[in-house]
Structures are given as C-alpha cells and as structure tokens.
C-alpha positions, 0 to 999 in steps of 0.5 A: 973910891969904892962905894959901900956895899948895900946890905941885904936889908937895904936891898930888900927895902929897895925891892919892897918900895918898887913893888909897893909903888907899882901896886899902889899906882895901879890900884889907885888908878883903877880905884879912881876909874871905878869911882868915876864910873860909879859917879857916872852910873849911880843907879847901876847895880854893883857888887859892893856897897862901898860909897863913892867917897870912900872909893875916891879917898882910897884912890887918893891915899894909894896914889899919894903913897905910891908916888911917895914910895917911888921917890923913896925907892929912888932915894934908897937906890942912890943911898941917900942919908935922908932916905932912911928917916924919910922911908921910916916916916912915910911907911909908919904914917901909912901903916898906922893910918890904914890901921886907923881906917881898917873899920871904915869903907876906905880900907879893906884886906888889900890895904891891910896887906900893903900896911904889912909891907909898910911895917916890914920896910920900917922893921928892915930899916931898923936893922943895924946894917941899914942904920950903918949903911945910911949913917955913912959906914959901909959896915958896923964898926967892930970893937978895937982889940988893941989896948 
C-alpha cells in the first residue's frame, strides 16, 4: 500500500510549524527569563518601558503557541486527518489574538511577524491539495470523461 504523496502546500505548512515552534519556544523562554530578571531588579535601568506583567503574558502566549505548534507539526508530519482543522483553529486564534493585542505592551513587531506566519499556515491549509490530502485523497478527484 502506497502512502499518498504529500503536496507542496502541506510540506510548507510542516516546515513553517517547525520554524514557528523553534522560534516561539526560544523567544518565550528568553522572555520568561527577562521577566524574572526584571522582577529581581526592578530599580535597574532598562532600555524598554514594557511592564513586567506584559513580559510574562507574552512569554506565556509564546510558550503555549510553541507547544501547540510542536504538536501540530507532529500531526501534520504523520498526515493525521485531524491535523488540518486543529492547525487551522490554533493558527487562526493565535493570529487574531495577536492582532487584538497589537496596541498593547504584550505584542510588538516580532509577534506581528509570527502572526503573519500563522495566517500563511491557514492560507496554505485552505489550498485544494491540502484539503484533499487531509481528506484521505492523495490527489483531487478528476471529472469522469465516460458517459
């Protein structure tokens, strides 16, 4: 039994999810450390005026999204049917949430760039080849020419 060939759009989603995972876990971990450092030395002069609570919220969002992206990357890599709706939901919620937080101290340019990646994942998963791949068909059905 031959496994269905993974379309380019699904491979792109897989790669983007891996990159998002690596970036979010690293950024979230560093933000968490930065928040603890800011808590430990509140009187120390810093180059930003970001409140400590915003640092912790951004770190938490990044770590949760990074962990979810890791799970989604595994699901997409294995070709699970549930990977498409799960990836659509998680990435759409993250992207919209970051856009809602765009004018707060929680989200900045890096988060908005990651939201663009999340929306790219959503767009790629709406392609016909991705729908067919996760629907169980290796290629979209072609119309019948027999009468």
